[in-house]
C-alpha positions, 0 to 999 in steps of 0.5 A: 862708892862705885855701887852708891854711883850705880844706883843713883845711875841708873835711876838718872837713866829712869828718870830721864827716860820718864822725863822725855816721856813726859816731855813726849807728853806734854809737847803732844798735850801741848799740841792737842792743845794747840789742835783744840785752840785753833778748832775752839778759835774757828768754831767760835768765829763760825758761831759769831759769823752764824750768829751775826748773820742770824742776828741779821736775818732777824733783824731783817725778818722783823723788818719785813714783818713790820713791813708786811704788818704796816702793810697788812694794816694798809690793805685792811684799811683800804678792804675796809675802805672798798667795802664801804664804798661796797655798801655805799654801792650798794644803797645808792644801786638798792635806791635806783632799783627802788627808783627804777621800779618806781618809774616803771609803774610810773611808766607802766601808768603813764603808758595806761594812760595814754592807750586809755586816752588813744583809745579815747582819741579814737572814740572822738575821731570816730564820733567827730567822723560821724558828726561831719558826715552826719552835718553833710548829710543835714547840709544836703536834706536841708538843701532838698527841702528849700530848694526853691528859695535857693535864689530867692535871699535863701542860702545854705552853708557848712561850716565850723560843724554846724549849718546854716540856714541864712533868710534874707528880711526881704523873703520873711519881712517888711522893712522894720516889722516882724511880722513873716509874709507868706513868701517866707512862711512857706519856706519856715514850714518846711523847715519845721518839717525838716526838724520835726523828723530830725529829731537829735538836731538843736535849732538857734535862731537868730535875729540881724539888723543892720547898724540904721536906728531902729525908728518907729511913728507908733508905739510897737515896744520896740525901741531899737536894732537889739529889740527888733532882732529879738523880735524877728527872732521869737516869730521865727521860732512860733511860725516853726512850732506852730507849723502843725507838726511836732518840735519839741520847744526845748530844742529851739534858741531864739537870740537878738544879735542886733547890728553887731555881728554884720555879713558886710562892713560896708556901709552901701544900701546893699550891704546893709540889706545883706545884713539884716538877715535870720540866721538859722543855725543847726547843729546836731547833737552831741551828746555820744561826744559828750559822754567820751569827753566826760569820761575822759 
C-alpha cells in the first residue's frame, strides 16, 4: 500500500510543482496581458486623440482652403475688374492722346494762321503808315500848289486818309451857274498840274448846293439842285482834263450831292454860302493794300 502511495505522492508533488509553475506563468502572462491592454488602451487613446486632432486640423484646413478659394475667386474677380478698368483707362488715354494730337495739330495750325495774320497785319500797318505819310505829303503839295487861294475861298484838309480841297462857290461860279470864273480856272489848272505829276491819286469831284430850290427864267436843262450840283461837278472835271496837262480820265469821278451833305446846318445866308461849294477829294491809290487784303 505504501508502495502504491509513494508514487502518487511523488506524482502529486510533481504536479503541484508544475501547477505552481503554470500558476506563476499564468500570473506572468496575465500581468503581461494587463500591461499590454493598458498600453493598448493608452495607444488607442493616443490614436483617437491624434485622429481627432488630425480630423479637426483637416476640417480647419478644408475650411481655410474654402475661405482661401473664396478669397482667391474674389481676388480673381477684383483683378478682372481692375484689368477691365485698366483697359478702359488705356482706351480713354489712347482717345485723349488722339484728341491731344488733334488739338496740338489744330493749335499749330491756328498758330501758323495767327503768325500769318500777324505778318499780314504788319504789312498792312506798314502800308497804312506809308499811306498816311503819302497822304500828308500830298496835303503839303496841294497846300503849296494852291497857296495863293488858301484865303480866297479855298481850304485844304486831311481826314479819313483823304485830302479834301474845298472851293467856295464865290471862287468858281456865279449864283445858280456852272460856268467856272477865270480865278477858279487858275486854281483848277494848278491842281491839274499837281494831279498830272502824281498819277497814283484818284479824284472825286463833288458838287454841293444849299437848300434853296433852283429856279431859272430860261430853259437850261437844269431842273433842281441835283442837276445843278452835277453840272458844276462835270464842269470842274472838264477844266481839269482840258488844262493842257495829261490826266487819265479814268482817275476822275464827278458826283452831284445836291443840298444833302451840308457843312453848316444853319438857315442864315452865311450858312447857305458855306454849303455852296465844290469838294475835290484826293485819295492815294491803295493797290498795294488791296493786294494784301486779297491774299488774306
